[in-house]
C-alpha positions as CSV (number, residue, x, y, z in Angstrom):
1,M,171.9,59.9,21.7
2,S,171.8,56.2,21.1
3,R,174.6,53.9,22.2
4,T,174.8,50.8,20.0
5,G,177.3,48.0,19.5
6,I,178.5,50.0,16.5
7,G,179.1,53.3,18.1
8,V,177.2,56.3,19.5
9,L,174.6,57.6,17.2
10,T,173.4,61.2,17.6
11,V,171.3,63.6,15.7
12,R,171.7,67.4,15.2
13,P,169.9,69.9,13.1
14,L,171.1,70.0,9.5
15,D,173.0,73.1,8.4
16,P,171.8,73.5,4.7
17,I,174.9,75.6,3.7
18,Q,177.6,73.7,5.6
19,D,176.1,70.2,5.0
20,S,175.0,70.5,1.4
21,G,178.3,69.3,-0.1
22,L,178.2,66.2,2.0
23,L,174.5,65.5,1.3
24,H,175.0,66.0,-2.4
25,G,177.4,63.0,-2.5
26,W,174.8,61.0,-0.6
27,V,171.6,61.8,-2.4
28,T,173.1,61.4,-5.9
29,H,174.9,58.1,-5.1
30,P,173.4,55.1,-7.0
31,K,172.5,53.5,-3.7
32,A,170.2,56.4,-3.0
33,A,168.0,55.9,-6.0
34,F,164.8,55.9,-4.0
35,W,165.7,59.4,-2.7
36,M,165.0,60.6,-6.3
37,M,167.8,63.2,-6.6
38,Q,170.2,61.3,-8.8
39,G,170.7,64.2,-11.3
40,A,170.7,66.9,-8.7
41,K,173.5,69.5,-8.7
42,L,175.0,70.9,-5.6
43,H,172.9,74.1,-5.8
44,D,169.7,71.9,-6.1
45,V,170.6,70.1,-2.9
46,E,171.4,73.4,-1.1
47,R,168.1,74.9,-2.3
48,E,166.1,71.9,-1.2
49,Y,167.5,71.9,2.3
50,M,167.3,75.7,2.6
51,A,163.6,75.3,1.8
52,I,163.2,72.6,4.5
53,A,165.1,74.8,7.0
54,A,162.7,77.6,6.3
55,A,159.6,75.4,6.5
56,E,157.4,75.3,9.5
57,H,156.3,71.7,9.1
58,H,159.4,70.0,7.7
59,H,162.8,69.5,9.4
60,A,166.1,67.9,8.4
61,Y,168.8,66.5,10.7
62,L,172.2,65.1,10.2
63,G,172.9,61.8,12.0
64,L,176.4,61.2,13.4
65,R,178.2,58.0,14.3
66,D,180.8,58.7,16.9
67,G,180.7,62.3,15.8
68,E,181.1,61.7,12.1
69,P,178.3,62.2,9.5
70,A,176.6,58.9,8.8
71,F,172.9,59.5,8.0
72,L,170.2,62.0,7.1
73,M,166.8,62.2,8.8
74,E,163.8,64.3,7.9
75,S,160.6,64.7,9.9
76,Y,157.4,66.3,8.7
77,D,153.9,67.0,9.7
78,P,151.8,64.9,7.3
79,R,148.8,67.3,7.7
80,H,150.9,69.9,5.8
81,V,153.7,68.1,3.9
82,E,154.0,65.0,1.7
83,L,150.7,63.3,2.5
84,V,148.1,66.0,2.3
85,G,144.9,64.5,0.9
86,L,146.3,61.0,0.7
87,Y,145.2,59.8,4.1
88,E,143.4,61.1,7.2
89,P,146.1,62.1,9.7
90,E,145.5,61.5,13.4
91,P,146.7,63.8,16.2
92,G,150.3,63.0,17.0
93,D,151.2,61.7,13.5
94,V,154.8,62.5,12.4
95,G,156.2,61.7,8.9
96,M,159.7,60.5,8.5
97,H,162.4,59.8,5.9
98,F,166.0,58.6,6.5
99,L,169.0,57.9,4.3
100,V,172.1,56.1,5.4
101,A,175.3,57.5,3.9
102,P,176.8,55.3,1.1
103,T,179.9,53.3,2.1
104,D,182.2,50.8,0.5
105,T,182.6,49.1,3.9
106,P,179.0,48.4,5.3
107,V,178.7,47.5,8.9
108,H,176.3,44.7,9.7
109,G,173.3,46.1,11.7
110,F,174.1,49.7,11.0
111,T,170.9,50.6,9.1
112,R,168.8,48.9,11.8
113,A,170.6,51.0,14.4
114,V,170.0,54.1,12.4
115,I,166.3,53.6,12.0
116,T,166.0,52.7,15.7
117,T,167.8,56.0,16.6
118,V,165.6,58.0,14.3
119,M,162.5,56.4,15.8
120,K,163.7,57.1,19.4
121,H,164.4,60.7,18.4
122,L,160.8,61.1,17.0
123,F,159.2,59.4,20.0
124,A,161.3,61.5,22.5
125,D,158.6,64.1,21.8
126,P,155.7,63.0,24.0
127,A,153.3,64.5,21.4
128,T,154.4,61.9,18.8
129,R,151.9,59.1,18.9
130,R,152.5,57.5,15.5
131,V,155.3,57.7,12.8
132,V,154.1,57.6,9.2
133,V,156.3,56.5,6.2
134,E,155.6,56.3,2.5
135,P,158.5,54.5,0.9
136,D,158.4,53.5,-2.8
137,V,156.5,50.2,-3.2
138,G,159.6,48.7,-4.9
139,N,161.9,49.4,-2.0
140,T,161.5,46.0,-0.4
141,A,164.6,46.4,1.8
142,V,163.2,49.4,3.6
143,H,159.8,47.6,3.9
144,A,161.5,44.8,5.8
145,L,163.4,47.2,7.9
146,N,160.3,49.2,8.7
147,E,158.5,46.0,9.7
148,A,161.4,45.0,12.0
149,V,161.0,48.2,14.1
150,G,157.2,48.0,14.3
151,F,155.7,49.5,11.2
152,V,152.5,48.0,9.8
153,A,151.7,48.6,6.1
154,E,148.3,49.9,5.6
155,R,147.9,50.4,1.8
156,E,149.5,51.6,-1.4
157,I,149.0,55.2,-2.4
158,D,149.8,57.3,-5.4
159,K,152.0,60.3,-4.8
160,P,153.0,62.6,-7.6
161,E,156.5,61.1,-7.8
162,K,155.9,57.5,-6.9
163,R,153.6,54.7,-5.9
164,A,154.2,54.4,-2.1
165,L,153.4,52.0,0.7
166,L,151.7,53.9,3.5
167,S,152.8,52.5,6.8
168,F,152.4,53.4,10.5
169,C,154.2,52.7,13.7
170,T,152.8,53.5,17.1
171,R,155.0,54.1,20.1
172,E,153.8,50.8,21.6
173,R,154.6,48.8,18.5
174,F,158.0,50.4,18.3
175,E,158.8,49.6,22.0
176,A,157.6,46.0,21.5
177,A,159.7,45.6,18.4
178,V,163.0,47.0,19.8
179,G,162.4,45.7,23.4
180,A,162.8,49.0,25.2
181,A,160.7,51.9,26.3
182,V,161.3,55.3,24.7
């Protein structure tokens, strides 16, 4: 749980059956272009999140703002998912993706509060030493957001679906960026 000036943000495990309808609207929205699911059908989204639910090294969570669905978060072990063979993982590395629900009434500071909540959730596990992200090189908005919470870009990498900016954030850099211990 993370109390912010914009409400209480919490994270719960995603229910791929119950939550797929909601997620379908989010991941196919034009604002979610970097999620690369624009043409997905409801059954595609359900299948994707059923596979994640069954996976040992990939997890999905629904983020809530004051109890209402507001964002999606995924964590993964980069030794087994997403980044296999693209960099040398270190012990304690955890990969992360997040998506803020599209809205017609954006709240200033909300996305920053979401990524801060996601990072606190990941660092709540004492085994997590470093968070790894690989956003599309063209997603400059998320690069700035990542930098604001302590990520340092290392290099560009070629993934099968995109050219990505491999970036890392240690617990210490995150704490220094947000001004609080986790």
